[in-house]
Each structure stands twice: as C-alpha cells, then as structure tokens.
N, C-alpha and C positions, 0 to 999 in steps of 0.2 A: 451706898456711897458713904464713905467715911468722911468725918468732918474735915480732914486734911485734903480731901479730893475736891477739885474745883468744879463748880456747877457751871454748865453752859447756860448763862443767863438768858440770852436771846432765844435759844431753843426752848427753855422752860417757859418763858413768857408767851412765846408763840403757840405752845401747846395748849394754853388756857385762853388765848386771845378771844376766840369766837364766843365762848361761854361768858367771859367777863364783859365783852362789849354788848352782848344781847341781854344781859341780866340787869342792867341799869347802873346807876351811879350813886354811891360807890359799890363795888362788888369784890368779893373775896372767895378764892377757891383753894382747897387743900390739895396738894399734889404729893404723891409718893414717887420719888426718883429711885430707879434701880441702879445697880452698879454701873450700867452702861449709859446712864443719864436719861433713859426713857421715862416718860411721864405717865403716871396713872392718876387721873383726876378723880376726886371724890364725886359722888353722884349729886351733891348739893352745891349751889352757889349761895353764899351768905351775903347779907346786906350790911353786916357789922362785923368787926374784927373779933369780938368776944366769943360768939358761938363758933366762928372759924377756928380760933385758937383752941377752944375746948375740944373740937373734933380732931384737930391736928395732934393734940397731946394724946388723945385716946388712940389715934391711928399709930402714933410713934411707939406705943406699947407693943404693937403687933408686928414690928418691922423684922424682916429677914436680914441676915448679914449682908452688908453692902448697900442697904437701902437707907434713904433719908427722907424726911418729911419737911415740906416748906409750905408757906401760904403765899400765894400770888394775889395781889390786889390791883384794882384799876380804879382811878378816880379821874374825872375829866372836868374841865372848866374852861370856858372860852374856846380857844383854838388849840388847847393842849390837853394831852392825856398823860397821866403818870402811872407807870407800872412799878410796883414795889414787891420785892421778895423778902419775906421775914421768916425767922425761926419761930415756930408756934409756941414753945414753952416760955421764952423770954420776950418775944415780939421784937427781938433785935433785928434791925434792918441789915440785910445781907447785900442787897443791890437795889438801885433805883434807876429807872429809865424814863425820860420825858420824851414824848413824841408830839409832833404837830398832827392835829386831826385833819385829814384830807376831806375836802368837800367837793361834791360834784358841781358842774356848771349850773344845774337846776337849783341847787341849794344856795349858791352864791347870788343868784338872781341878778347877775350882771351880764354885760355883753361878752361874747366870746371873740377873742382876737386871733 
C-alpha cells in the first residue's frame, strides 16, 4: 500500500482488536497491510510503543511493493477505549478512534429493565 493510498481504519483496527483487548492495557501490535488492505499481524503484542516501533521499522525494511507497516494500539480507561494507528518510524498518528466499552448486565451489577 503506497503512502498516498487510504487505509481502511476500521478494518485495520478490527483485525487487531481481539489480540489488543486480550493483551492488557496498553497494548501495541505491528501490522503489515498488503495492497488490498489485508492485515498480517506480527506474532507479538507489545506493552510499550518503543519495542513495537523497533519491530515495525525492522519489518518495514522487508516490505514487498504495495505493502505498508503500521502500529495499532489500544488503551482503556473508565468506560472508554482508544485505538490509535501510527507510523512506526516517526510515531506520527495516522488515525484515532474512541469507543465506549460495553459491559454485560452482570458487570454493571444493576437491575435489568
């Protein structure tokens, strides 16, 4: 994916959602996007951005034509989770998405109406 091609942000975040949510808070994963926007997640989820950025820069050296590397992170606090997509070399924020964390009735410990 060339720099002038648009990333499908929601699709990219959703491709890493399960790994990020199960890894803890905060969490970072390096993703290689092919020319069609398909995600290939790195085998590791990082707890800090530094090692994720180092891995992303190393991964970027081995890209095939049309591929792009990004880091997707998740941090949560209170009732909100923030997903951020950054460029690994400069850590420039490409996209940010805030979501409300859904809770089950059992977690809210309140009456069901």
